[in-house]
PyMOL Python script that loads the backbone (N, CA, C, O; Angstrom):
from pymol import cmd

cmd.read_pdbstr("""\
ATOM      1  N   MET A   1     -24.971  25.346 142.278  1.00  0.00           N
ATOM      2  CA  MET A   1     -26.139  26.172 142.482  1.00  0.00           C
ATOM      3  C   MET A   1     -26.850  26.463 141.167  1.00  0.00           C
ATOM      4  O   MET A   1     -28.069  26.325 141.064  1.00  0.00           O
ATOM      5  N   TRP A   2     -26.062  26.876 140.148  1.00  0.00           N
ATOM      6  CA  TRP A   2     -26.672  27.191 138.868  1.00  0.00           C
ATOM      7  C   TRP A   2     -27.200  25.939 138.175  1.00  0.00           C
ATOM      8  O   TRP A   2     -28.179  26.002 137.431  1.00  0.00           O
ATOM      9  N   ALA A   3     -26.558  24.816 138.415  1.00  0.00           N
ATOM     10  CA  ALA A   3     -27.037  23.569 137.816  1.00  0.00           C
ATOM     11  C   ALA A   3     -28.403  23.199 138.374  1.00  0.00           C
ATOM     12  O   ALA A   3     -29.280  22.759 137.631  1.00  0.00           O
ATOM     13  N   ILE A   4     -28.585  23.373 139.661  1.00  0.00           N
ATOM     14  CA  ILE A   4     -29.870  23.053 140.289  1.00  0.00           C
ATOM     15  C   ILE A   4     -30.958  23.998 139.773  1.00  0.00           C
ATOM     16  O   ILE A   4     -32.073  23.567 139.480  1.00  0.00           O
ATOM     17  N   ILE A   5     -30.631  25.269 139.664  1.00  0.00           N
ATOM     18  CA  ILE A   5     -31.602  26.227 139.140  1.00  0.00           C
ATOM     19  C   ILE A   5     -31.957  25.887 137.691  1.00  0.00           C
ATOM     20  O   ILE A   5     -33.120  25.986 137.299  1.00  0.00           O
ATOM     21  N   GLY A   6     -30.975  25.493 136.909  1.00  0.00           N
ATOM     22  CA  GLY A   6     -31.229  25.098 135.518  1.00  0.00           C
ATOM     23  C   GLY A   6     -32.100  23.861 135.421  1.00  0.00           C
ATOM     24  O   GLY A   6     -32.986  23.789 134.569  1.00  0.00           O
ATOM     25  N   ILE A   7     -31.861  22.896 136.277  1.00  0.00           N
ATOM     26  CA  ILE A   7     -32.665  21.675 136.277  1.00  0.00           C
ATOM     27  C   ILE A   7     -34.099  21.982 136.668  1.00  0.00           C
ATOM     28  O   ILE A   7     -35.034  21.497 136.030  1.00  0.00           O
ATOM     29  N   LEU A   8     -34.282  22.781 137.708  1.00  0.00           N
ATOM     30  CA  LEU A   8     -35.639  23.142 138.136  1.00  0.00           C
ATOM     31  C   LEU A   8     -36.355  23.977 137.078  1.00  0.00           C
ATOM     32  O   LEU A   8     -37.553  23.799 136.855  1.00  0.00           O
ATOM     33  N   PHE A   9     -35.634  24.880 136.428  1.00  0.00           N
ATOM     34  CA  PHE A   9     -36.220  25.702 135.374  1.00  0.00           C
ATOM     35  C   PHE A   9     -36.645  24.834 134.191  1.00  0.00           C
ATOM     36  O   PHE A   9     -37.721  25.033 133.628  1.00  0.00           O
ATOM     37  N   THR A  10     -35.813  23.888 133.823  1.00  0.00           N
ATOM     38  CA  THR A  10     -36.159  22.980 132.722  1.00  0.00           C
ATOM     39  C   THR A  10     -37.390  22.152 133.067  1.00  0.00           C
ATOM     40  O   THR A  10     -38.273  21.973 132.228  1.00  0.00           O
ATOM     41  N   GLY A  11     -37.452  21.654 134.284  1.00  0.00           N
ATOM     42  CA  GLY A  11     -38.632  20.900 134.715  1.00  0.00           C
ATOM     43  C   GLY A  11     -39.890  21.743 134.699  1.00  0.00           C
ATOM     44  O   GLY A  11     -40.961  21.257 134.333  1.00  0.00           O
ATOM     45  N   ALA A  12     -39.771  23.010 135.094  1.00  0.00           N
ATOM     46  CA  ALA A  12     -40.931  23.905 135.085  1.00  0.00           C
ATOM     47  C   ALA A  12     -41.395  24.193 133.660  1.00  0.00           C
ATOM     48  O   ALA A  12     -42.596  24.222 133.393  1.00  0.00           O
ATOM     49  N   ILE A  13     -40.457  24.403 132.752  1.00  0.00           N
ATOM     50  CA  ILE A  13     -40.814  24.661 131.353  1.00  0.00           C
ATOM     51  C   ILE A  13     -41.495  23.441 130.730  1.00  0.00           C
ATOM     52  O   ILE A  13     -42.485  23.576 130.012  1.00  0.00           O
ATOM     53  N   ILE A  14     -40.967  22.269 131.006  1.00  0.00           N
ATOM     54  CA  ILE A  14     -41.582  21.046 130.490  1.00  0.00           C
ATOM     55  C   ILE A  14     -42.990  20.893 131.041  1.00  0.00           C
ATOM     56  O   ILE A  14     -43.906  20.512 130.312  1.00  0.00           O
ATOM     57  N   SER A  15     -43.166  21.188 132.321  1.00  0.00           N
ATOM     58  CA  SER A  15     -44.496  21.071 132.937  1.00  0.00           C
ATOM     59  C   SER A  15     -45.486  22.060 132.337  1.00  0.00           C
ATOM     60  O   SER A  15     -46.664  21.742 132.172  1.00  0.00           O
ATOM     61  N   LEU A  16     -45.013  23.255 132.011  1.00  0.00           N
ATOM     62  CA  LEU A  16     -45.913  24.248 131.424  1.00  0.00           C
ATOM     63  C   LEU A  16     -46.471  23.797 130.073  1.00  0.00           C
ATOM     64  O   LEU A  16     -47.578  24.182 129.698  1.00  0.00           O
ATOM     65  N   PHE A  17     -45.715  22.990 129.351  1.00  0.00           N
ATOM     66  CA  PHE A  17     -46.193  22.491 128.065  1.00  0.00           C
ATOM     67  C   PHE A  17     -46.999  21.201 128.185  1.00  0.00           C
ATOM     68  O   PHE A  17     -47.875  20.945 127.359  1.00  0.00           O
ATOM     69  N   GLU A  18     -46.722  20.397 129.185  1.00  0.00           N
ATOM     70  CA  GLU A  18     -47.330  19.079 129.280  1.00  0.00           C
ATOM     71  C   GLU A  18     -48.593  19.022 130.139  1.00  0.00           C
ATOM     72  O   GLU A  18     -49.504  18.257 129.821  1.00  0.00           O
ATOM     73  N   ILE A  19     -48.675  19.797 131.204  1.00  0.00           N
ATOM     74  CA  ILE A  19     -49.795  19.670 132.139  1.00  0.00           C
ATOM     75  C   ILE A  19     -51.103  20.290 131.633  1.00  0.00           C
ATOM     76  O   ILE A  19     -52.154  19.678 131.824  1.00  0.00           O
ATOM     77  N   PRO A  20     -51.099  21.465 131.003  1.00  0.00           N
ATOM     78  CA  PRO A  20     -52.389  22.049 130.585  1.00  0.00           C
ATOM     79  C   PRO A  20     -53.263  21.155 129.689  1.00  0.00           C
ATOM     80  O   PRO A  20     -54.476  21.120 129.898  1.00  0.00           O
ATOM     81  N   PRO A  21     -52.708  20.435 128.705  1.00  0.00           N
ATOM     82  CA  PRO A  21     -53.594  19.536 127.947  1.00  0.00           C
ATOM     83  C   PRO A  21     -54.189  18.411 128.806  1.00  0.00           C
ATOM     84  O   PRO A  21     -55.312  17.968 128.564  1.00  0.00           O
ATOM     85  N   LEU A  22     -53.436  17.959 129.800  1.00  0.00           N
ATOM     86  CA  LEU A  22     -53.948  16.917 130.684  1.00  0.00           C
ATOM     87  C   LEU A  22     -55.071  17.451 131.570  1.00  0.00           C
ATOM     88  O   LEU A  22     -56.048  16.750 131.829  1.00  0.00           O
ATOM     89  N   VAL A  23     -54.931  18.686 132.030  1.00  0.00           N
ATOM     90  CA  VAL A  23     -55.977  19.292 132.853  1.00  0.00           C
ATOM     91  C   VAL A  23     -57.222  19.525 132.010  1.00  0.00           C
ATOM     92  O   VAL A  23     -58.344  19.323 132.476  1.00  0.00           O
ATOM     93  N   LYS A  24     -57.018  19.955 130.758  1.00  0.00           N
ATOM     94  CA  LYS A  24     -58.149  20.207 129.864  1.00  0.00           C
ATOM     95  C   LYS A  24     -58.955  18.934 129.611  1.00  0.00           C
ATOM     96  O   LYS A  24     -60.181  18.981 129.512  1.00  0.00           O
ATOM     97  N   LYS A  25     -58.268  17.802 129.508  1.00  0.00           N
ATOM     98  CA  LYS A  25     -58.937  16.520 129.297  1.00  0.00           C
ATOM     99  C   LYS A  25     -59.413  15.892 130.609  1.00  0.00           C
ATOM    100  O   LYS A  25     -60.114  14.880 130.600  1.00  0.00           O
ATOM    101  N   LYS A  26     -59.029  16.500 131.739  1.00  0.00           N
ATOM    102  CA  LYS A  26     -59.367  16.015 133.079  1.00  0.00           C
ATOM    103  C   LYS A  26     -58.824  14.611 133.341  1.00  0.00           C
ATOM    104  O   LYS A  26     -59.522  13.747 133.872  1.00  0.00           O
ATOM    105  N   TRP A  27     -57.593  14.408 132.964  1.00  0.00           N
ATOM    106  CA  TRP A  27     -56.905  13.141 133.206  1.00  0.00           C
ATOM    107  C   TRP A  27     -56.100  13.281 134.493  1.00  0.00           C
ATOM    108  O   TRP A  27     -54.884  13.471 134.455  1.00  0.00           O
ATOM    109  N   TRP A  28     -56.781  13.186 135.627  1.00  0.00           N
ATOM    110  CA  TRP A  28     -56.161  13.460 136.921  1.00  0.00           C
ATOM    111  C   TRP A  28     -55.139  12.399 137.309  1.00  0.00           C
ATOM    112  O   TRP A  28     -54.089  12.731 137.859  1.00  0.00           O
ATOM    113  N   ARG A  29     -55.425  11.135 137.035  1.00  0.00           N
ATOM    114  CA  ARG A  29     -54.458  10.088 137.391  1.00  0.00           C
ATOM    115  C   ARG A  29     -53.162  10.241 136.597  1.00  0.00           C
ATOM    116  O   ARG A  29     -52.070  10.030 137.124  1.00  0.00           O
ATOM    117  N   GLU A  30     -53.297  10.612 135.317  1.00  0.00           N
ATOM    118  CA  GLU A  30     -52.112  10.806 134.493  1.00  0.00           C
ATOM    119  C   GLU A  30     -51.284  11.987 134.981  1.00  0.00           C
ATOM    120  O   GLU A  30     -50.055  11.967 134.910  1.00  0.00           O
ATOM    121  N   ILE A  31     -51.969  13.024 135.481  1.00  0.00           N
ATOM    122  CA  ILE A  31     -51.248  14.171 136.022  1.00  0.00           C
ATOM    123  C   ILE A  31     -50.454  13.770 137.253  1.00  0.00           C
ATOM    124  O   ILE A  31     -49.307  14.186 137.417  1.00  0.00           O
ATOM    125  N   VAL A  32     -51.052  12.970 138.112  1.00  0.00           N
ATOM    126  CA  VAL A  32     -50.355  12.524 139.325  1.00  0.00           C
ATOM    127  C   VAL A  32     -49.138  11.677 138.962  1.00  0.00           C
ATOM    128  O   VAL A  32     -48.055  11.882 139.510  1.00  0.00           O
ATOM    129  N   ILE A  33     -49.307  10.736 138.052  1.00  0.00           N
ATOM    130  CA  ILE A  33     -48.188   9.889 137.625  1.00  0.00           C
ATOM    131  C   ILE A  33     -47.109  10.734 136.955  1.00  0.00           C
ATOM    132  O   ILE A  33     -45.918  10.541 137.199  1.00  0.00           O
ATOM    133  N   TYR A  34     -47.538  11.673 136.107  1.00  0.00           N
ATOM    134  CA  TYR A  34     -46.586  12.563 135.435  1.00  0.00           C
ATOM    135  C   TYR A  34     -45.762  13.342 136.460  1.00  0.00           C
ATOM    136  O   TYR A  34     -44.540  13.429 136.341  1.00  0.00           O
ATOM    137  N   LEU A  35     -46.425  13.900 137.453  1.00  0.00           N
ATOM    138  CA  LEU A  35     -45.710  14.680 138.460  1.00  0.00           C
ATOM    139  C   LEU A  35     -44.779  13.812 139.309  1.00  0.00           C
ATOM    140  O   LEU A  35     -43.693  14.251 139.688  1.00  0.00           O
ATOM    141  N   LEU A  36     -45.203  12.584 139.606  1.00  0.00           N
ATOM    142  CA  LEU A  36     -44.329  11.676 140.351  1.00  0.00           C
ATOM    143  C   LEU A  36     -43.073  11.335 139.551  1.00  0.00           C
ATOM    144  O   LEU A  36     -41.965  11.367 140.086  1.00  0.00           O
ATOM    145  N   LEU A  37     -43.246  11.011 138.275  1.00  0.00           N
ATOM    146  CA  LEU A  37     -42.085  10.666 137.448  1.00  0.00           C
ATOM    147  C   LEU A  37     -41.195  11.880 137.202  1.00  0.00           C
ATOM    148  O   LEU A  37     -39.969  11.760 137.195  1.00  0.00           O
ATOM    149  N   LEU A  38     -41.806  13.050 137.000  1.00  0.00           N
ATOM    150  CA  LEU A  38     -41.012  14.256 136.794  1.00  0.00           C
ATOM    151  C   LEU A  38     -40.221  14.612 138.046  1.00  0.00           C
ATOM    152  O   LEU A  38     -39.053  14.990 137.955  1.00  0.00           O
ATOM    153  N   SER A  39     -40.844  14.496 139.205  1.00  0.00           N
ATOM    154  CA  SER A  39     -40.120  14.807 140.443  1.00  0.00           C
ATOM    155  C   SER A  39     -39.003  13.794 140.705  1.00  0.00           C
ATOM    156  O   SER A  39     -37.941  14.162 141.206  1.00  0.00           O
ATOM    157  N   ALA A  40     -39.234  12.529 140.371  1.00  0.00           N
ATOM    158  CA  ALA A  40     -38.163  11.534 140.519  1.00  0.00           C
ATOM    159  C   ALA A  40     -37.004  11.849 139.580  1.00  0.00           C
ATOM    160  O   ALA A  40     -35.841  11.751 139.969  1.00  0.00           O
ATOM    161  N   GLY A  41     -37.319  12.225 138.353  1.00  0.00           N
ATOM    162  CA  GLY A  41     -36.271  12.572 137.399  1.00  0.00           C
ATOM    163  C   GLY A  41     -35.506  13.812 137.806  1.00  0.00           C
ATOM    164  O   GLY A  41     -34.283  13.859 137.682  1.00  0.00           O
ATOM    165  N   ILE A  42     -36.219  14.820 138.293  1.00  0.00           N
ATOM    166  CA  ILE A  42     -35.552  16.043 138.740  1.00  0.00           C
ATOM    167  C   ILE A  42     -34.675  15.752 139.951  1.00  0.00           C
ATOM    168  O   ILE A  42     -33.565  16.274 140.056  1.00  0.00           O
ATOM    169  N   THR A  43     -35.167  14.925 140.862  1.00  0.00           N
ATOM    170  CA  THR A  43     -34.377  14.573 142.041  1.00  0.00           C
ATOM    171  C   THR A  43     -33.088  13.846 141.649  1.00  0.00           C
ATOM    172  O   THR A  43     -32.016  14.151 142.170  1.00  0.00           O
ATOM    173  N   LEU A  44     -33.199  12.889 140.732  1.00  0.00           N
ATOM    174  CA  LEU A  44     -32.002  12.171 140.276  1.00  0.00           C
ATOM    175  C   LEU A  44     -31.047  13.101 139.552  1.00  0.00           C
ATOM    176  O   LEU A  44     -29.833  12.985 139.717  1.00  0.00           O
ATOM    177  N   ALA A  45     -31.566  14.015 138.761  1.00  0.00           N
ATOM    178  CA  ALA A  45     -30.705  14.951 138.050  1.00  0.00           C
ATOM    179  C   ALA A  45     -29.971  15.870 139.020  1.00  0.00           C
ATOM    180  O   ALA A  45     -28.788  16.153 138.830  1.00  0.00           O
ATOM    181  N   ILE A  46     -30.657  16.334 140.046  1.00  0.00           N
ATOM    182  CA  ILE A  46     -30.001  17.190 141.045  1.00  0.00           C
ATOM    183  C   ILE A  46     -28.930  16.409 141.805  1.00  0.00           C
ATOM    184  O   ILE A  46     -27.839  16.923 142.053  1.00  0.00           O
ATOM    185  N   LEU A  47     -29.246  15.170 142.173  1.00  0.00           N
ATOM    186  CA  LEU A  47     -28.247  14.354 142.869  1.00  0.00           C
ATOM    187  C   LEU A  47     -27.023  14.100 141.988  1.00  0.00           C
ATOM    188  O   LEU A  47     -25.892  14.132 142.475  1.00  0.00           O
ATOM    189  N   LEU A  48     -27.240  13.849 140.708  1.00  0.00           N
ATOM    190  CA  LEU A  48     -26.110  13.645 139.801  1.00  0.00           C
ATOM    191  C   LEU A  48     -25.296  14.925 139.629  1.00  0.00           C
ATOM    192  O   LEU A  48     -24.074  14.869 139.496  1.00  0.00           O
ATOM    193  N   SER A  49     -25.965  16.076 139.631  1.00  0.00           N
ATOM    194  CA  SER A  49     -25.216  17.333 139.495  1.00  0.00           C
ATOM    195  C   SER A  49     -24.383  17.627 140.734  1.00  0.00           C
ATOM    196  O   SER A  49     -23.394  18.355 140.656  1.00  0.00           O
ATOM    197  N   LYS A  50     -24.771  17.068 141.879  1.00  0.00           N
ATOM    198  CA  LYS A  50     -24.022  17.236 143.123  1.00  0.00           C
ATOM    199  C   LYS A  50     -23.001  16.109 143.340  1.00  0.00           C
ATOM    200  O   LYS A  50     -22.386  16.034 144.403  1.00  0.00           O
ATOM    201  N   ASP A  51     -22.818  15.246 142.355  1.00  0.00           N
ATOM    202  CA  ASP A  51     -21.867  14.127 142.402  1.00  0.00           C
ATOM    203  C   ASP A  51     -22.159  13.139 143.522  1.00  0.00           C
ATOM    204  O   ASP A  51     -21.239  12.610 144.146  1.00  0.00           O
ATOM    205  N   VAL A  52     -23.428  12.894 143.775  1.00  0.00           N
ATOM    206  CA  VAL A  52     -23.829  11.884 144.746  1.00  0.00           C
ATOM    207  C   VAL A  52     -23.872  10.541 144.008  1.00  0.00           C
ATOM    208  O   VAL A  52     -24.440  10.437 142.921  1.00  0.00           O
ATOM    209  N   THR A  53     -23.269   9.527 144.607  1.00  0.00           N
ATOM    210  CA  THR A  53     -23.301   8.207 143.966  1.00  0.00           C
ATOM    211  C   THR A  53     -24.674   7.584 144.172  1.00  0.00           C
ATOM    212  O   THR A  53     -25.164   7.472 145.296  1.00  0.00           O
ATOM    213  N   ILE A  54     -25.271   7.191 143.082  1.00  0.00           N
ATOM    214  CA  ILE A  54     -26.596   6.585 143.106  1.00  0.00           C
ATOM    215  C   ILE A  54     -26.423   5.104 142.776  1.00  0.00           C
ATOM    216  O   ILE A  54     -25.879   4.766 141.724  1.00  0.00           O
ATOM    217  N   PRO A  55     -26.879   4.220 143.659  1.00  0.00           N
ATOM    218  CA  PRO A  55     -26.707   2.795 143.381  1.00  0.00           C
ATOM    219  C   PRO A  55     -27.569   2.353 142.200  1.00  0.00           C
ATOM    220  O   PRO A  55     -28.686   2.835 142.007  1.00  0.00           O
ATOM    221  N   THR A  56     -27.035   1.448 141.436  1.00  0.00           N
ATOM    222  CA  THR A  56     -27.784   0.929 140.297  1.00  0.00           C
ATOM    223  C   THR A  56     -28.688  -0.206 140.760  1.00  0.00           C
ATOM    224  O   THR A  56     -28.435  -0.803 141.806  1.00  0.00           O
ATOM    225  N   PRO A  57     -29.726  -0.511 140.011  1.00  0.00           N
ATOM    226  CA  PRO A  57     -30.576  -1.650 140.373  1.00  0.00           C
ATOM    227  C   PRO A  57     -29.811  -2.974 140.373  1.00  0.00           C
ATOM    228  O   PRO A  57     -30.204  -3.925 141.049  1.00  0.00           O
ATOM    229  N   LEU A  58     -28.732  -3.028 139.621  1.00  0.00           N
ATOM    230  CA  LEU A  58     -27.933  -4.250 139.580  1.00  0.00           C
ATOM    231  C   LEU A  58     -27.325  -4.570 140.938  1.00  0.00           C
ATOM    232  O   LEU A  58     -27.156  -5.741 141.278  1.00  0.00           O
ATOM    233  N   ASP A  59     -26.994  -3.548 141.719  1.00  0.00           N
ATOM    234  CA  ASP A  59     -26.456  -3.778 143.069  1.00  0.00           C
ATOM    235  C   ASP A  59     -27.473  -4.512 143.940  1.00  0.00           C
ATOM    236  O   ASP A  59     -27.123  -5.457 144.648  1.00  0.00           O
ATOM    237  N   TRP A  60     -28.730  -4.078 143.887  1.00  0.00           N
ATOM    238  CA  TRP A  60     -29.786  -4.738 144.670  1.00  0.00           C
ATOM    239  C   TRP A  60     -30.019  -6.163 144.177  1.00  0.00           C
ATOM    240  O   TRP A  60     -30.213  -7.074 144.981  1.00  0.00           O
ATOM    241  N   ILE A  61     -30.002  -6.356 142.872  1.00  0.00           N
ATOM    242  CA  ILE A  61     -30.213  -7.699 142.317  1.00  0.00           C
ATOM    243  C   ILE A  61     -29.081  -8.626 142.750  1.00  0.00           C
ATOM    244  O   ILE A  61     -29.323  -9.783 143.092  1.00  0.00           O
ATOM    245  N   MET A  62     -27.854  -8.127 142.736  1.00  0.00           N
ATOM    246  CA  MET A  62     -26.718  -8.953 143.155  1.00  0.00           C
ATOM    247  C   MET A  62     -26.830  -9.327 144.629  1.00  0.00           C
ATOM    248  O   MET A  62     -26.515 -10.459 144.999  1.00  0.00           O
ATOM    249  N   LYS A  63     -27.272  -8.399 145.479  1.00  0.00           N
ATOM    250  CA  LYS A  63     -27.420  -8.703 146.898  1.00  0.00           C
ATOM    251  C   LYS A  63     -28.503  -9.749 147.138  1.00  0.00           C
ATOM    252  O   LYS A  63     -28.371 -10.593 148.024  1.00  0.00           O
ATOM    253  N   ILE A  64     -29.565  -9.694 146.355  1.00  0.00           N
ATOM    254  CA  ILE A  64     -30.671 -10.640 146.543  1.00  0.00           C
ATOM    255  C   ILE A  64     -30.291 -12.025 146.039  1.00  0.00           C
ATOM    256  O   ILE A  64     -30.537 -13.021 146.720  1.00  0.00           O
ATOM    257  N   PHE A  65     -29.692 -12.099 144.846  1.00  0.00           N
ATOM    258  CA  PHE A  65     -29.442 -13.394 144.227  1.00  0.00           C
ATOM    259  C   PHE A  65     -28.083 -13.992 144.534  1.00  0.00           C
ATOM    260  O   PHE A  65     -27.803 -15.108 144.096  1.00  0.00           O
ATOM    261  N   SER A  66     -27.238 -13.304 145.261  1.00  0.00           N
ATOM    262  CA  SER A  66     -25.935 -13.854 145.610  1.00  0.00           C
ATOM    263  C   SER A  66     -26.053 -15.124 146.456  1.00  0.00           C
ATOM    264  O   SER A  66     -25.353 -16.094 146.164  1.00  0.00           O
ATOM    265  N   PRO A  67     -26.898 -15.169 147.486  1.00  0.00           N
ATOM    266  CA  PRO A  67     -27.043 -16.424 148.230  1.00  0.00           C
ATOM    267  C   PRO A  67     -27.620 -17.559 147.386  1.00  0.00           C
ATOM    268  O   PRO A  67     -27.238 -18.717 147.551  1.00  0.00           O
ATOM    269  N   VAL A  68     -28.528 -17.226 146.494  1.00  0.00           N
ATOM    270  CA  VAL A  68     -29.117 -18.252 145.630  1.00  0.00           C
ATOM    271  C   VAL A  68     -28.057 -18.815 144.696  1.00  0.00           C
ATOM    272  O   VAL A  68     -27.992 -20.027 144.491  1.00  0.00           O
ATOM    273  N   THR A  69     -27.238 -17.957 144.137  1.00  0.00           N
ATOM    274  CA  THR A  69     -26.176 -18.392 143.232  1.00  0.00           C
ATOM    275  C   THR A  69     -25.168 -19.270 143.967  1.00  0.00           C
ATOM    276  O   THR A  69     -24.757 -20.309 143.450  1.00  0.00           O
ATOM    277  N   SER A  70     -24.768 -18.856 145.175  1.00  0.00           N
ATOM    278  CA  SER A  70     -23.789 -19.662 145.898  1.00  0.00           C
ATOM    279  C   SER A  70     -24.385 -21.006 146.311  1.00  0.00           C
ATOM    280  O   SER A  70     -23.670 -22.007 146.362  1.00  0.00           O
ATOM    281  N   PHE A  71     -25.687 -21.040 146.605  1.00  0.00           N
ATOM    282  CA  PHE A  71     -26.350 -22.304 146.931  1.00  0.00           C
ATOM    283  C   PHE A  71     -26.271 -23.262 145.756  1.00  0.00           C
ATOM    284  O   PHE A  71     -25.913 -24.428 145.924  1.00  0.00           O
ATOM    285  N   PHE A  72     -26.606 -22.772 144.562  1.00  0.00           N
ATOM    286  CA  PHE A  72     -26.561 -23.628 143.384  1.00  0.00           C
ATOM    287  C   PHE A  72     -25.134 -24.015 143.032  1.00  0.00           C
ATOM    288  O   PHE A  72     -24.907 -25.130 142.561  1.00  0.00           O
ATOM    289  N   ASP A  73     -24.173 -23.138 143.241  1.00  0.00           N
ATOM    290  CA  ASP A  73     -22.777 -23.482 142.978  1.00  0.00           C
ATOM    291  C   ASP A  73     -22.308 -24.605 143.889  1.00  0.00           C
ATOM    292  O   ASP A  73     -21.615 -25.519 143.443  1.00  0.00           O
ATOM    293  N   ARG A  74     -22.682 -24.545 145.168  1.00  0.00           N
ATOM    294  CA  ARG A  74     -22.276 -25.591 146.107  1.00  0.00           C
ATOM    295  C   ARG A  74     -22.939 -26.914 145.792  1.00  0.00           C
ATOM    296  O   ARG A  74     -22.286 -27.955 145.863  1.00  0.00           O
ATOM    297  N   ASN A  75     -24.206 -26.908 145.449  1.00  0.00           N
ATOM    298  CA  ASN A  75     -24.947 -28.149 145.298  1.00  0.00           C
ATOM    299  C   ASN A  75     -24.843 -28.776 143.906  1.00  0.00           C
ATOM    300  O   ASN A  75     -25.026 -29.985 143.768  1.00  0.00           O
ATOM    301  N   LEU A  76     -24.561 -28.001 142.899  1.00  0.00           N
ATOM    302  CA  LEU A  76     -24.523 -28.553 141.552  1.00  0.00           C
ATOM    303  C   LEU A  76     -23.118 -28.764 141.006  1.00  0.00           C
ATOM    304  O   LEU A  76     -22.966 -29.334 139.926  1.00  0.00           O
ATOM    305  N   SER A  77     -22.099 -28.325 141.712  1.00  0.00           N
ATOM    306  CA  SER A  77     -20.762 -28.515 141.182  1.00  0.00           C
ATOM    307  C   SER A  77     -20.043 -29.667 141.833  1.00  0.00           C
ATOM    308  O   SER A  77     -18.896 -29.954 141.489  1.00  0.00           O
TER     309      SER A  77
END
""", "prot")
cmd.dss("prot")
cmd.show_as("cartoon", "prot")
cmd.util.cbc("prot")
cmd.orient("prot")
């Protein structure tokens, strides 16, 4: 519980320093991207604090290229 509150508090503090200059410059697309990346980071941090296993991108790459690798192993060896 305290870890989640700490993560959210840290994200809020970071946003308080980063968003006002972007609003002043009227960089709306950058604000949207910033908020998307910050929310993704906060979500991953909360999941890690709750000991949820998060699959790595390597797992997806292995699932995609495993048939291709076995095809080349069969045909080239």
